[in-house]
N, C-alpha and C positions, 0 to 999 in steps of 0.2 A: 600601621598605615592609617592616616586619618580618613574620616568618612567621605570627604570630598574626593580624595584620591581613589578610594575604593569605588565610588560611583563612576568616576571617569574610566577606571580600568574595565569595569563591567560593560560600559558603553562602547569602549574600544573593541571588546570581544564580540559584542552583539549590538550593532547600531540600532536594531529594531526593538530593543528591550523596552518593556513598558515600565511606567513609574511604580506600578504595584509589584512587578517582579523585582525591581531594584529595592523596593521597600523590604521585601521578604529576605533578600540576600544580605543587605547591610544592617538589618535590624532597626530600621527607623520607620516612622509613620509616613504614609504617602504624602501628606502636605509638607513634611520636613524635607523629603526627597525632592519635591517640586521646587522648594526654596533653594536647595543646593544647585539644581539644574538651572534655575533662573540666574543664580550668581555665576555659574560656569559659562552661561551664554553671554552674560554681560561682560565677562572678562575675556571673551573670545576663544575660550577653550572648546566650547561647543558652538558650531557655526549654524546649526539648524537640525531639524528632524531628518532622520535617514529615510523615512518611508514616503517620500514625495513621488517617486516613480515606481511602478511595478515592473520588476525585472522580467524580460522575455524568457520564455521556456523555464520559468522557475516553478517547481512543484513541491508542495509539502505532502509527504506520505505519512499517514497517521494510522496506527494500529499495532500489529504484533511484530516483535523482534525476539527471537529465541534461539537456543541451540537446537539444531536438527541432528538427531541420532538415527542412522539408517542401519538396520540389520538385514543384510542381503543373504537370502538362503542359497545354499549350494545345491539344493535339490527341491523337488516339489514339497511345499509346506504341508506338514502334518500337524493338525490342531490337536491340542491336549497331549502333546508329546514334545520331547526335546528335539530341536532343529539345529543342525550345524549352520552357522552364519558367519559372515564377515561384517564387522561393525565399523562404520565410519562416522565422523562427527564434523559438522560444519555450521556456518551461520545460517539461520533461517528466519521464518516469520514472513507472512504475506507482505505487510507494509515494508519491511526491511528489504526483502527480495525485489519488490517493485522499485524501491528507491535506488538500489544498486543497478538494476537493469536499465532504468531511465538515465542514470548517470553514464552508463556505458554507451547509451544512445546519444549522449551529448547534451542532456538537459541538466540544468542547475537544480539539484535535488536536496531537500532537507527532510530528515527523518524525525518524526515526533512519536515517541513511544516511551516505555519505562523499562528499566532493568534493575536488578539488584546490585548492591555494592559488594559484588563477589567476582571471582576470577572469570566466570562465564560472561557476566555483564561487561567487564572491562575488555575481554577478548572480542565480543561482538562490536563494541564501540570502536576499538582500534582497527579491526578488519574492515568495518563499514566505512570508516573515515579514509582508510587506505584506498578504497575504491572511488573516492571523490565525492562522497556524500557528506553533507553538513550534519554533524551529530550534536551540535551545541544546544539543540532544543530538547534533547532526551532527558527525562527525569530519572535520576538515580535514587532509588528508594532503599535506604540502609537496612531496614528490617525485613525486606522481602527477598525471595529467591528469584533469579532470572528464569523466565519461562523456558520450558523444554518441550520438544515434539519428537516422539520416538515412533518409528514406523517399521513394520516387517514387510520386506519386499520379496516376492517370489522370483523364480528363475526367469520369468518372462518380463520382469521389470515392473510388475503391477503391485500396488500396495494392498496387502491382505488385511492388516489391521493397524490402526494408529492410536497412539496415546498422547494426550496433550495435558501438560500441567501449566495452565495459563492463569492461575489465581491472582497473580501480580496485577493483571490489568484491571481487576475490580477495584483497585485502590485509586484509579484515575477519576477525577471529579470535574464537574463543569467549571468550577473556579480555576482549576489548573489551566484549562483552555482559555478562559477569559484573560488570564495573565499573559498568555502567549499569543493573544489575538493579533497583535501588531505584526507578528511574523507570518501568521496565516493570511491576513488580508493583503500583505504585500506580494503574495504569490499570484501567478497566473492561473494555477489550478491546484486542486486538492484531490489526492487519492485517499480513500478511506476503506479500511476493512472493519469487520464487525466484532473484533476481539475486545473492543472497549465497551464500557457499560451502556445500557440502553438509553439512559437519559442523556449521556454525552453524544450518542449518535443523533438523537433528535435535536439537540442544541446545535451541533455542527451543521446538520442539514439545513436547519432554519437560518442560521447565520450566513452560510454560504449563499443561500437563495437571496437573503436580504442585501448582501454585499455584491451580488452578481458575480460570484466566483465559480468557475467551472468545477463541477464535482463529479468524480468517478467513484463508483462503489463496487466492491467485491463482497458478496454476502457470506463467504467463507465456508459455511456448512448449512445443512437443513435446520439444525437447532438454532444456530446463531442468526439465520435469516429472519427468524421470528422476532428478533430484537429491533428490526427496522420499523419505524412508524408507518402507519397505513398511508398517510399523505407524504408523497415523495416529490412534491413540487420543487423545481429548481435543480433536481439531479440530472446532470447531462447524460450520464450513461450508467446503466446497471448491467453487471456481467455475471449472472447466475449460471450454475451448471443445470443439468436436466432436473435433478431432484429439487434443487433450490427454486427453480422456475415453477415447478408444480406447487410448491408451498406458497410462493408469492402470488401466483395466479389463481390458487385454490381450484386446481383442476388436474386431471391426469393427462399426460402427454404421451401419445402412442404413435404419432406421425408428424411429418413436416407441416401438414395442415394444422395440426394441433399446436405446433410451435407458433404459428402465426396468430392463432386465437389467444394463446397464452401471453404473447407479447402485447397484443391489444389490451388485454386485461391489466397487465402490469403498467402499460403506458397510461391507462385511465387513472392510475394512482398518482400521476404527475411526472413520471420519468419521461425525458425527451427521447432517449434512445435505449434499446435493449439488445443485448447479444446473449443468446443461450449457447453455452458450451456443451457440445454433444459428444465429447470424447472422440472415439475413433470414427464417428460420423461427421465430424467437422463442427461447424457453427451455423446458427440461424441468426441473422441480424434484422433489426426492425426499427424504422422511424417513419414519420409521416411522409418523408420524401422517397424512401427506398426500403426494400426488404428482399430477403432471399436466403438461400441455403448455399454454403460453400463446403466442399469436402476438404479433409486435411491434406497437406502435402505428403506424398508417399516417402517414407523414410524408414530406416531400421530403428526399432524401439530398443533402447538400452535401459532407460529408466524414466518414469513419468514424473518424478518429484521436481517441482519448480516449473512445470510446463504451463500451469495456469497463470503464474506471475509473469512469465515471459510473454505469453499471449497478451495479457492485460497491458503490460508496459509498452509493447509495440503498437497496440491499438491506440493508447493514449498519445504516444509519439506521433502517430498518423493524424489523429484528430487535431492536435496542437499545430500540426503543419498543414492544416486545412485540406486534408484528404477527405474523400467521400467516406461514408460508413463502410461501404463494401471494400474500398481500397485499404482502409484502416484494418479491416478484418483480415485481408490478405497479408498485410504486414505482420499482424498478430499470428497468423498461421505459420508464417516464415520463422518468426521467433520461437514458436512452439516446436517447430521441426528441428531447429538448431539445438534446442535444449534436450529434446527427447533422445538425441543421438549420443548423449554423454551421461556419465554418472554424476556429474556436477549439477547442483540445483540451478546454477546460473552459468550459461555457456560463455566461455571466453571469446567465442566468435560473434557474440551479440553486438553488432555494429550496424550503423545506418546503411552503409554501402552493401553489406552482406545480406540484410533482409530485403533490400530493394532488388538485389541480384537474384535472390531466390524467387521473388514474386515474378520477375520477368521470365525466369526459367520455367515456372509452372503455369504461366499464363498462355 
């Protein structure tokens, strides 16, 4: 295939592709690619740039995508001993789970992550694509292994210990995001988890602020929350759990009153809205317009895996649909309730009508 046809094929696959990305794919310099595009435009093959309009409800989810291995204990877990378990495997990763959840809620979602050129990576891409998520922007790294997350779950559905092999994400660089910026800037919003390198987090936060793109962040863990820059100007919403909020606010949280103070401190770093996830105590939400505490929706606990992602996706869905922060949190609690009732990381019942119905039921 000649270079002109190659370029045209890549543009058909991804109309938002940048000239630099095309340059890398076809093995030509960027100016040479620009000349080819000019010729294709003059001949009428290309009628204009694809990113004139920003698609409504389009979200790019950036961060982790890995295989989730769950070892569920048949009895109370005994440390330093052999435990009888049932092992299941599924697709996971915070960014991937949020992308699928948002897709189930009717949003146009693109996943931006990296996987290895192995059976696990191919499986994740196929399964995620089958759930309606655009996976064309995923980097496939031939020499790396796809990330894995392994967790031991006790008979009450609580995670006892988790082990994460996420070394692949350290291979992501700022230039990789620069090449895909046309895809990011064409979206209505970006969801970001902190699995990617620190310098990439800072770059994305600054670019989203400069381009006025709604940015939602999950800090992932206490260790990874430290990767966030101190200045978080432009971040629409930060969703830490209790321990992450203590790190981000640099204070101990022992009460609801403390939650309010912690949120104030986090907001002083530039964040517009903060939601602290309090586990079985619900959530505390905070913005300049509204703040308060909401208990969780009462339900039977089967397993807690994926609950945070379900909450985040339903909150984002609410905010994009111009709900108040409190109403968005209620939708988030509804999504969490649906997920906690199942062994699946993402509930098949996660649909707009279902979460709205649950909010009405518990209101």
